[in-house]
N, C-alpha and C positions, 0 to 999 in steps of 0.2 A: 408419374415419375415421382420417385421419392429420393430426396436429397438429404442427408444428414450432415450437419456441420461438421467437418472434418476434425478440427482441433478441438471443438466442443466436446466430442465424444471422449476424448482422452483426459479432458480436465475431471478433477475430483471436486465435487461439491461439498460444502460443510455438512456433515451428517452426525448425528448423535450430540451435538453441542450447540446451544444457543449462543448469540452474540455476548449475553451477559453471563456466560460461563455455566448456565444451568444445563444439565442433561436432558435430552429429548429421547424419546423411544427410538430404538435404531430403525424402525420401519418408515422413518421420516427423512426427506430429503430437504434440506435448507438452502434456498437461494438467497443469498445476502446481495446487498446493493452492488459490492465490488464485482462479484461473479455475474450479476444481472447485466452489467456494462459489457464484460467480456462476451458473455452468450449473446447479446444483441449484435455485437460486432460480427462474431462468428457466423450467426444465423444470416446476416446481411451479406456477408462474404459468400455464403453458399447460394443465395439468390444471384448474386452478381455473376459468379462463376458458371451458373446454369445458362446464362445469356437472357434471362427474363428481365425486362425493364418495365416496372409497373409505372402506370400513370398516376394511380391513386393507391393509397394504403387505407382499408377499411378495418378498422379496429373493433372488435366484439366487446362491447362494454359490459361489465367494468373490467374484468380480468386482463382484457387485451389492449386496454388504453394505453399503459406505459409501454409495453412491448411495441405496439403499433407506431406510436410517436417515436419511440428510440429506432426502429427500423426505418420509418419515413426519413429521418435525419440521416442515418447511415447510408441511406440508398440515395439521398438528395431529391426525394420525392416530395414535392410541395403540396399535392392534393391528398388530404386526409380526411376521411369521414368516419363516422361510427354508427353501429347498430346496436341499440339496447335490447339484450335478450336475458330474460330471467329463466333460470332452470334449477339452480342450487337454491335451496332456501335455508341451508345451514350444513354442518359437517356430515356429508354423506346422506343428506336429506335433500330429495328433488321433487319437482313438480312432475306430473305424468309425462308431460312434454314441454320442450322449450317454448316460451312465449315472447313475441317480439313486443317491446314497449315503446310508447312515445319518448321523445321526439323521434320521428322516422327518417330514415336516410332518404335523400333525394335520388332515388334509383334511376330516373330518367336522365340526370346528369351523367350516369355511367356509360350511356350509350356509345359504343365504338372503342372504350378504354380497356387497358389491361389492368386488372386490379388484384393486388395481394391482400387477402383476408387474413387478419393476424389475431390469435388469442394466446393467452398465457398457456393453456393445457388442453390437449384433447384427451379427456378423461373417457367419458362414455363416447364422445365425439359427436354426440346429437346436436349439440349447439353449433359447433363448426359446420357440420354438414348442412344444417338449416341455413345458415348464413351463406355458406358456399353456394348452395342452391339458389338462394334469392339473388345474390349478385351476379352469378353466371347468367341468369335469365336476362340480364340488362347489359352485360359487357361483351367485348369481343373475346376476352380471355380472362379467366379468374383462377388464380392459384393461392394455396393457403400456407402459412407458416406459423409454428408455434415453438414456444421454448421446449414444452415437454409433450410426449405422446405416451400414452398407456397401451398396453397390448390389447385391452378390451375395447377400445375405440372403433366405433363403427366406420370411421374414416381414416384414411392413412394420409395425413397432411403432405404436401409437396415438399416441404422444408421443416425438418425437425432438428432442434439442437441436441435433445437428449431423450433417450426412451427410458421409462422407468415404470415400475408398478407399485412404488410406494407413494404415500401421502406426501404432498409437496407444500413447504411453507414458503409463501413469497414475501418479499420485504414489505410490499405495499399492503399486506393484508394479515401480516403476523400480529399485529396490536389490535385490541378492541377500539371501536369508534371513540372520538374525544368527547367528553362530557364537559359541562360548564364548570369553571373554576369555582371553588368554595366561595361563598361571600360571609361576611360578618353580619351581625344583628342588624345594622343600618343599612345593609343592602349594597354596601360597597365591596369591591373585590379586594382581596388580599393581595 
């Protein structure tokens, strides 16, 4: 079953312009914090409207952490877990296949539960497919939800806020990691 968030499909994301006014290539889709909030609520509404009531939300770390937490709150689901998976090593640079990283999810605790696996995007879909298979082996039922799905994905998530074939800039990964503040010669921070 594929459910696409109804109102989300009609919303127009910010494209071609960064928050600081700089132009971006037109092949990018930019999700800002405000639109992320709307997208999360619309995706949660699609889950609720389908009649699926998850006992636990499993967020695929790292990209699925914020969407997973947001959906858990919107759905009123207190049980939240994460599964760490590495696949992308850079922009359009991937490992041969997704790798599960520690710490590991306690899959034995999922027995008999209904789980919603959440990620930010099903790009190739390989990461989401891996986590979906792992979780489904231990649950009564497992469904998946993503903010974005791309046409080339090997999995069609159960709940999708928007479908696109463009590169997506997410608000949580738009800027580089923070570095130490500059220090003066004495070693104290300015």
